[in-house]
N, C-alpha and C positions, 0 to 999 in steps of 0.2 A: 278409139284405143279405148281396151277394157283393162280395169285394173282388178285387184282383189277384192276392194272395196267398193261398194255402193257409192257414188256421189251422191250426197244429201243436197237438195235445193232450198234455200230459204225463201219464200214467197214474203214480201213487202209491198204493202200498200201505203197510197198518201193519205194523211191525215188532213182534208180539206180546211178545218177549222183552224189549223194551225200552219198554212201554207200559203203562199201567194205565188203566182206566175205575174211578174209586173216587167215594165218597159219604160223607157222616156226616149223622146226625141225633142230635138232644138225646134223650137217654133220663133219665126221671125229671126233667127238668128240670134238671140239674146237672151232667152228662157226656155227651160224645159216644160214640156207638156208631160205629164207621166198617166199612166194607165194600169190596170189589169185585168185578168181574164178570170171570169170567178167559176168557171165552169171547166175540169180537167179530170183526167184519170190517167193512172200509171199502172204499168206492169213491171215490175222490179223483182227480179231472182237474183241470188248470190251464192254460191258454193259456200256452203256454211255461212260464216259469219263474215267473210271477206268479201268488201264492196269493191275491190279491184277486180273481182269476176263478175262483176254485176251484168246482168241482161235489163237493158233500160227501154220500155216503149212510154211516152207520154204524148196522150191526144189533148189537145186545149180546143174547144168547142169556140170558135170565132164568134157566135154571136152573142157570147158571153162578155164581149169588150166592155169596158167601164173606163171613161176618161173623166168622169164626174158632170159632162155636158153632154146632153141628149142629142143635140144638133150633131157635133162633133160624130160621137158614136155612132150616128144615123150613116154619115159620111163615109167612117171608116168601115162599116158593114157593106157598103154600097160596090158596084163593081170598079171605082175608080181605086179601092184596096182590096179588101178582103173578100169582096164578092161571096158573103155567107150563104147565099142560096145555092150557088154552085160549088162551093169549096168551103163547107161546114166546120174543116178540122185543120189545125196546124199538126202535124205529126213529127214527134223526134225519135230516132232510133239510134241509142248509145252504140257504139261499136268499140271502145276501149275507154277505160278509165287508167289513166297512169298518174303514179304517184310522182310530186314535184318535190314536195317537202313533206315534214312530219305530218301534217294536216292537211295539206293543200295538194290538190290534183289538178290535173287537166283532161277532160273529158271531150272526146272526141265520136263525133255520129254525125248524122243525115238528118238536115231538118227539112222537110214539106210543107211548103206554103202554095196555095194555088197549083198543086200539082207542079211544082218545080222542086226539084229535090237537091240542096245545095250541102256538101260537106263543112260543118263548123266546127269550131274548137271554144269550149266554155272553161272558164276558171271556177273550181270548186273547192269549197274550205269544209271541209269535216267540222261541224259543230258538237259533235260527242254524242253519246248514247248515254239513255237513262230509261228506269222502269218509272212509269207513272203511278200514282196513289191507286190504281185499278188493277196493278198488275201487268199492263201492256208494257213491251220493251219497244223504245223507240228510238230514231236515230235521226239528227238535223244536218242540214246543208244550206251554204248558200252558192248558188250558182248564178256568176256573171258573165258577161261577155259583149261583145259586139259584133253588129253583122249590118250590111247594105243592104236595105230593103229594096234597092234596083235590081238587086240579082234575083229577086225573086218576082220580077214584074211589077213590084207596087211603085209604079213610076210618077203617079200623080203629083202635080206640082203648080208654084206660080211664082214668076218672077217678081222681084221687087224692085220698084222704081230705084231705090236707093243702093241697089245690087244684092246679090245673093237671093236666096228663095225663101218661100214661106215655111217650109217643112225639110230638115235636114235629112240627108241619106242615110246617115248612120243612126241606128236604133240600138240602144243600150239594154241588154237584157238582166234584170236583177230578179233573183227569186228566192225565196224561204222556203225551203222544203222540209218538213217532218214526214216521215214515215213509219209505218208501224208492224212489228215482226209479226207474220201472220203463222205460218206454218212451217214444216219441212215438209218436204216431198220425195 
């Protein structure tokens, strides 16, 4: 559909120094193990400054997983979990950002892990916009959600003698995202 006005797209890039893609999973059914991915890229385009129009693509390098324990990280990189040699990225493609309340949204998209793509729904809190001391316009978001790792064939586990399993199926996603306005195209 053409209009008399040219639609201006605004590109936003992630600020890696002020962003984190994190997760936590129950261990032994009593405590959480937390981790982050250290290497990620995004492509975000909005129509003007309206984030509800955002085209979102996130690529997370699975090799960059960090739980603070080298042995556990090596196991997570193995074929039991992410199989990083064969599946080097987690890919998220946003489909729709829907306003829930004033500064909260629901983000619908497709997440691909190990070449299995599943629709997901994530909660998004808009934390605001600011201009930093260098004149860069930035926006902040908190993204949270829950997924079932078995849906992506991340099935490894061990049954416990006392009942339950070593690693929960539920993975809680918790991300702090800061993006920088780049240009209009």
